[in-house]
KEVOMI-480416 format. One record per residue (C-alpha): y, x, z; residue in one letter. Coordinates in steps of 0.001 Angstrom, whole numbers, plus 500000, padded with zeros to 6 digits. Each point is the difference from the previous one (the first is absolute). Layout:
% KEVOMI-480416
YXZA;...
This chain:
% KEVOMI-480416
038372123156213035W;497338498685497677T;502163497445498171K;503260501857499524G;500276498988496363D;500138496330501005E;503322500382501830Y;503388501057498760G;502219502301502013N;501813497987502638G;500110498799503551V;497360497446500933Y;500181497827503089I;496592499456501549L;499035496689501571P;500244500277503796K;496226499904500528H;499565503027497719L;502995501804501489D;498548499578503481E;496556501117498808K;501506503193498560V;501857500570503288A;496783499558502032R;498109502400497735L;502775502584500306H;500178499715503781L;496219500311500255D;500149503128497830R;502501501651502346I;497991499047503080G;502026497043501291V;497940497252501619K;501377496451499962L;498772497116502086S;499600496552498455K;502251497144501084L;498371497563502371S;500020496313499103T;502627499434502688E;502257502797498722Q;499734498769496415A;500792496417501022A;503015501187502003Y;501582501736496998I;498736497422497489G;497705502114497820V;496300500284499250S;498185502613502130P;498928501600496687D;503498500090498499G;502076500213498020P;502464500395502818F;503202499543497993K;500940497259497506P;499861500828496275E;503798499977499707H;500391502632502755Y;500966503426498662R;499392503122502044Y;
């Protein structure tokens, strides 16, 4: 909101780590509580416990 003049009108794809941060902030705002992946869970699905949880090429 503070740097609107720096961006033209268009669709911007966020890096996954920022996309997931925005999602966490939104869920927190609406009262949803998420648990963090355990080391074992993260290893099982092949991601870092801190995310991002999808590869960069993945599109929602």
